N, C-alpha and C positions, 0 to 999 in steps of 0.2 A: 491552387490549393496550398494551404500553409503546411510547412514541414513540421512534423512532430517527432521529438526524440524522447525516449523513456530513460528515467534514471532509477536504478535499483540500488538502494542503500542496504547492504546486507553484511552480516557477520556470520551467523549460522543459518544455513538454508533450512527453512521450516519443513522441507520435504515437498514443497509445492512450487519451487522456483521455476523449474523447467516447464511445468504446465502453464504458469502465469505468462512466461515469455512466449510460449507457443500460441497462446490465445490472441496476443496483440501484435505479433511479429509483422504481418503484412502491412500494418498501418504506420510503422515506425521508419523514420529516416536513419536514425541511429539508436542503439540501445547501450547505455553505459552502465556498467556494474562497478559500484564503488564498494569494494570489499575491505572492511575494516580489519586490521590485524589484531585489534583488541576491542572489547565491548566498551560502550560509553560508561557503564557502571559495573561494579562487581569484579570478580576475578575471571580473567580470560583463560582460554585454552587454545593454543596455537593450532591444534588439530582441527578446530572448527573452521576457521577461514581457509585452511589448506584444503579441507574437504569441499568447501564451497567453490573454491577456484577450480578444483578438479571437475566438479559437476558442470560448471560453466564451459570449460574447455571441451567437454564431451557433448555439448548441445550442438545441434545442427545450425549452421549460419550460412546458408547458401548465398545470400546477398551481401555478405561481409559487413554486417551492420554493427557487430559487437565491438565495444571498447572496454577495456578492463583497467581500473586503477586500484591499487591495493596499498594501503598504508594505514597509519593510525590517525583518526580524527577525534579530538577531545569531546566534541559535541555533535549532535545530529544536525543542527543548523549549519555548522561549518562544513560538514560533509555534503549536505544538500546544495549549499551555495557553490561549492566547487563543481558539482555536477552540472549546475545551471550554467556556470561559466564555460565549461567544456562543450556543452550542447550548443551554446551560442557560437563558439569558435568552429563547430562542425556544421554550421549553417542551418540549425533548427530554429524555427520561429517560436515553438511552444515546447515546454517541458512537461511530460506526463510524469506525475509523482505516483509511482506504483511500487509497492513492496512485494516481497516474494510470496506473500500469502493473500494477494489481491487478484481477483479473477474478473474477466469480462467475457460476455458472449460476443462473438465477432459481429453479428448483426447489430447488436446494441452499440458497439464501438464505432461501427460505420455511421450510425446516426449521430454519435458524438462529434465525429469529424465534420459531418454536414452541418451540425448546429454551430460549430465554431466558425466554419467558413461563411455562414450566413449572418454572423454577428459582425456588422460593419462598423460599429461604434469604436473608434480608435482609443477611447479611454478605458476599454475593458482589458484588464491585464491578468485577471484570475477567473477561472471557472471552478465551481465546486459541484461535487456529485454525491448523492446519498449512497450509503453503503448498507447492504444487508449483512449483518454480523452473524456468523455461524458459531455455534456453541457445541463443543465436544466432538461433533461429527458433521457430515454433509447433510444430514437429515433433520437437524435441529438448529433453530435460529433464535436470536433475540427478538422479542416481539416488537413490531413496528420498525420504522426507519429513523435512525438518529439524525440530527442536523447534518446537512451536507458539509463535506470536508473538502479542503483545498485539494484539487486534483490536477489541474493544468495551470501553469504559470508562464507568463511571457518570458522570453529570454532577452528582451530588449534592454534590460537594465532598469525598467520602471517598476520592478517588484523583486523582492528578495526574501529569504527565510530569516525570521527573527528568532523564533524559539521552536525547535523541533520542526514540525510540519506547518506551523503557523507562519504566514507571510505578511509583509507590509507592502503596500502598493501606493503609488501616487495617483492611480486611477481608480477604477471601480471593479467590482466582482459580480459575476452572474452565477446564479444557481441553475444547473441543468436539471430540468424536472425529471422525476422518476419515470414518467411516461416515455421519455427518450431513452434513458439507461440508468441502471444502478450498478454499483460495483459489488461483487460478492467477496466478502472479507472473511478469510479463514483465521482471523487473529487468535481465536480461542478454540482451535481444532488441533488436537495432538495428544500425545501421551502425557502422563503426569510429569515426567522428567523434563520434557521440552517446555511445558508451560511454566514450571518452576524456574528454569533457566531464563525464560523470557521475562518474567516479572522481576528478576534479580538484575538483569543487564540492560533492559530497554530504557529509553530516555525518560519514561514515566516512573521509574523505579522508586523515586523519592515520594511519589504521590500514592503509592500502593499501600494499602493497609497491611500491617505486619502479620496479621493472622488470616488474611484472605485465602491463601492457598489451602490451609487446613480447614478453615471454617466454611468456605464456600465451594472451592473447586473440588476438594476430595469428598465433601459430604453432599454435593448437589443432588437434588431430586426434583422432579417436574413441578412440584408445587412451591418450590423455593422462590422467594422474591428478592429484589435488590442485589443483583449479582455483580455489579461493577466493582472492580478492585479498588477504585478511588472512593474513599468514604465520603468525600465531598460531592459525589455524584450518585446518591443513593437510588434515584429513580431512572438513571440513564439506561440501565439494563434491568428493566422491571421483572421480566420473566423470560425463560427459554421455552419455545413452543415448536411444534412440528412444522417443517417447511412445506408439507403437503398442502396443496390447495392455494398457496400464495400466488399473487400475480407475477412475482419475480422468480424466474426459474433459471438455474444455472444449467445450460445445455451441455451435452456431451462434448468432448473434445473434437475439433475438426479433424478430418482424416489426413490433411496435408497442410504444409505451410502455404 
């Protein structure tokens, strides 16, 4: 079985970091936390990464899988490539790209591991997974599944991050079908203050419409359409709908590691 290591690129904990780690912990050989001391964009607040570090240190780590690196990285891709290098040095074959607001059901992730191990084509260096994007709370989601996003990348050196989470590879990429697993993404779950900080500091800040927060986020109602903060992607978030009855369900937290 191939060894998988997770990399968390985090500045401010969205409030879900511990839950995200808890859900994948049994499957990881190493879990690296790359804690930026400053955001990629906007004005920083040193209390944010300090609070994030405190939360990480308070998490249970019975198998001593955690590694923490904290400094300033100017870009997301630089930060992610450093994590990729460290995981390779730690003996991991694959890097799981997982943010603090991304969740998996353990049963689903077990199927992901099986899917990877059964893929024997040596040219495959990247796996992509669809995400169910949540909106405002855990009961509301963006309608449909967006295109699959890069989620697992080889540590062999045959792939690297070019821009943010986008990677280049000399080989090929495979999409893991949603029948195997989806990732539950809480990217737009949180209070108004957190969402405002997010769009001001994340790597896509320059792509976000200047009036999106006031025009869409604060005034959202169930009939509103075209919710995506990037004006060049008007139909990417067509509408937000109830998660009830969908085939993809985020299960309750497991009872133990």
